[in-house]
N, C-alpha and C positions, 0 to 999 in steps of 0.2 A: 599707204603714204600718209604722212602727217604734215599739217601746215605748221611751219616753225617761223616765229617772228623774233628778230634780233636786230641789234644795231651793228652796222658795219662801217667803220671809219666815219662815225658820226651820223650816218643816215639809217633810218629804219628800213628794214628789209623783211620780206616774207617769202618763204619758199615751200613748196610741196615736195617732199622727198621722203624716202624710206628713213625710218628712225635710226637705222644703223649706218647711214651714209657718213663717211668721215668728213670732218670740217675741212681738211686739206682738199678734198675733192670738191666740196661745195665752193670753196674760195676760188679754186683754179678753174673748174669746169662751168660753174654757173655765173660767177662774178668776174672772171678773167683776172684774178689777183695772182698772177703767175710768179711774183717774187716769193710767194710761199712755195718753197721747193719740196718735192717729194723725193726722198732718197731711200732711207732704210725702211720706212713704213712701220716701224715697231718702236718708235720713241727713243732711239739710241743716238741719233746723229744731230738733232737740233735744227736741221735745214728747214723744217716746217714751222719753226717757232712763231707764234703770234701772241698778242696780248689779249687775254680774256678776263674781263672784270678786274683789270689792273695787274694780273699775274701772267708770267710767261708760261705758255703751255705748248705742248707738241700737238699741232693740229691733226696729225695722223692718228692720235689717240683719243681725240674728242669726237663723239658721235653727235649726229644732228639733234637727237633728243636732249642732249646736254646744253645746247646753245639757246634754248627757248628763253627769251628775255635777257640774254647776255649782251654785253658790250664787247665787241670784237674789234681789234685794230690789227690790220694786216701790215706788212712792210710798206705797202703803198700809202697807208694812212699816217705814217710816222712824220711826214712833213709838217703836220699840225703841231708837233711838239718841238719847242726850241731845244730841249734836252737832246732829242734825237739828231737834230741838225748839228749840234756841237759834237756829239759822239761820232757821227758820220764824217765830219770834217777832220777830226783827230785821227780816225782810222785811215782816211785817204792820205793824210800827210805822212803817215808812217808806212805807206804802201803795205797795208796789213794783209792784203789778199792777192793771190795770183789769179786763179781762174774765176773767183768770185761766187761760186755756187753756194758756198756756206755763208757768205757775207750777210744776207738778210737775217738769218737766224742769229748770228752774233750781234748784229745791230739791235735786233729786238731784245735779246737777253740783256744787253748792256743798258738799253734805254729803260727797260722795266726796272732794273737795279737802281739806276740813278734817279728815276722818278720817285722811288720809294726811299732812297738813301743818298742824298747829295754828298754825304761825307764818306762814301764807300772808298775803301782803300784796297790794296792788293789782295788781302785775304778774301774780302767780300767779292771782288771781281773774279778771282779764281773759282770761288764757290758758284757764282752765278753762271759761269761758263762751263761748268762740269759736263753739262749735257750737250755741248756743241763740239762737233768734230770738224777738223779741217785736214784735208789730205795733201795740201800743197805747201803751207808756209812754215810749219814747225812751231807756230804759236808765238814766237818772240815778237814779231812785228804787231801781232794782234794785241798782245799784252802791253806793248809800248803805247799803242794807240789808245787803249782803254785807260791806262794810267794818265796819259796826256789829257784825255777827256775828263777824268776824275779831277785833275788839277784845275781845269777850266771851270768845272761845275761847283767847286767848293765855294761856300759863302765868301764874298769879298773878291773872288777871282775876277769877276767881270769888270769891276772898277779898276783893278790892277792892270788888266790887259787892254782896257779901252773897249771891251765888248759890251754893248748896251744890254745884253740879255741879263 
């Protein structure tokens, strides 16, 4: 077992765990961050997407030894980001999800995209969501929500809509 130190949702954490333990297991089993879903387990569905050092990653593919010193944000930590709150509101308004199992992964992927590129348009959105699967909605409502969020996040949009963010 190795002692691993990392930041989770803004708080320093330390855990003794085998180096090959998956980040998804650490988050769910040790820190009760259950919005990080485990579905495929092989990095193809995006249900376990988290932010690691500012990048969207599949937590099922990240091993404990890789998170030493990392800054991890799970879906539970997204409330600290105004961008995430705007994206979440837009997805809700478009009724983007039915069962919701995939929702945290989509929200994470979109938040990471918009944090790095507030001018992202449809091509960038589609690219950012390539690794996220939904078995319920057919993606139209998800894309509408993402485009709505993009419009709200563009420079100057806050003053036009009255949103103080």
